[in-house]
N, C-alpha and C positions, 0 to 999 in steps of 0.2 A: 597322257592324260593322266593325273592326279583323280585316282577312287576316293573320295573322303569320307567312305564307309566302312574303308578298313578297320581292321582292330586296333595297329596302334598309333594313328590318329584320334578314333573316339579314347583311346586311353590317357592320352595324354590333353588331352582339349579339358576328359574327368577331370583328371589331377589336376589341374591349371585350376576351376572352379573350385572344388576342396580345397586346393590353398589360399585363392582368393577371397573362399568366403571366411575360412579361419583366422585370416588376417583380418579381415573386417572386425570382426567377432573380438581377437585380441586387442584392435584399437579399440572399439568401442568400452568395453570392460576398463582398459589405461586411462580415457579418457572421463569417463564413469567412477574411477578411484581419484583425478588428479582433480575434478573439480570438486569430490566428494572430501577431500583433505583441504580446498583449497574454502570450502565454504565452512570446514569444522574450525579453520586457521581465523577467520573473517569470526567467528564469531568467541572467541579465545580472548579477542585481543590480537590476534598475530598478522604477521605481514601474509596476506592468501599467496604470493609467491618463493613462500618454502615450500609447496607444493609439486615445485615444477621439479627439486632437483632429490634425487630419488634419495639417499642415505641423509642428509638435512633435512629432508619431508619426515623422518623415522624418527632421526633424531627428536625434531618435534614436538613429535607426537608422545613421544617417552617422556619429552622435560611437562607436558601440557599434562600427562596425565599418573606420573609417577616421579622418577628423577633421573636429572641427564648422567648421575654416575651410571644407573640400569643400560643408558644406551650402550654405554662403554662395554658392557658382562653381553648385553645381548651383541653386538660388534663383533665381541672377541670367538662367542661362540658361532655367530654365522660361520669367521673365517677359521675357526677347528671342527667345525666340520669339515669344509668345503677340504682342508687339510687333510681328515681321516680318511676322507672319498676317496683322494688322490694316493693318497697314502696304502689303500685296499689295492694297489697291481701290486705295491712292493713285499707290505708285511703278509701279504694276504687275509685269513680271518680275523688278526688283532686287528688290521688299518680299517674292517668292516663292524668291528666287535663298539670300537671309536667313534669309528663314524654314526652309529647309531644310539651311545651314550649321549654323546654330544648333540647330535639329532632333538631325543626326549629331553633334553634341560632346555636346546632353546626351543621349543617347544614351550615349556612349564613356564619361560621368562615371555615369550610372548603372548600365551592364556594369562596370565596373570597384566601386564602393560595393556591386554583390550581389558579386562575385566575392572580394572582403574582406568581406564579411559570411556571409557560407558557408566561408571559410578562417576565422573566427574564429571559428566553433561545430566547424570537423575535418571538413567537406565540400569537395567536389571541383571542381574546374569546368562538369561534367554537373549538377551543384546547383543552380550559378548561373546557367546557363543558364535551369534551372529556373524559377528567381527571379526574372530578368528576363523572360521570357516569362508565366510563367503563374502569377506574384506570389498571391495569395492560397491558390491552392491548396499552393505552396512553403513560402511560410510559416506555414500551419497543417503542414502538415506536420513546416516546422523547431521549430513549437514543443514539439509533441510528440510530436515524436520523443527518445532516449535520448544525443543530443547535447551536451554539456557546454561552454561559452561558456570560449574559451581566451582573452582580450583580443585587442585589433586585432593580427592576424599580417600580415605583407607576404603580398602576393596571391602565387598564382602564375603571373600575367602575367608582375611584375616577376624572377619567377627566369627563368624560362623563352625570354619575349624580352629579351635583352640590351639592346633597343637603344630600351627603350624607359623604365628608366630613369632618365635623362640629363634626359627631356624633365618626369617626376615630381619630380626635385630640381628642376631648373629652375622647376618650377608654383613647389616645396613655396617656396622661396626668392624668389624674385617675390610670392607672399601673404602670407611672412613681412614685408616690405620695407613693404607694406599696412598691414601690422600686423590682419589680417584673421582 
């Protein structure tokens, strides 16, 4: 006769319940992100199905908010972070430092892209912070809001912090030289 009140059985049932709840939450967050991106793309005149393809969806967001070439900078930084994290076991602390530096650069590019996305829909910096920190929730809010797509506009950071603009222009000229 099986004892259903034994400790291992209770732990396995509890583990399954936690896993099922976590899976449900993650699937609902992913669905919220896809639906929000679909609505954003539809507002901007892009086909909504682009929200279903992960990197193409991010490429389309960069295209709407900034420029295509910055997507490739972002994608290169994603690859560099992953390579540096993997090389951390090989190179020790140097790999970890490289991962940290590339991660900070990736966060900066992502922040500016979210700031430009918010600006292109007439939203402010606080909304951009929401897009950066809680992306799926704020993508859905942006998608279902009454905000209209105004096209890529300069981000407020370039207007409020004057020393950033020369660096952005220098990056754009270097990218033009590389023909990205």
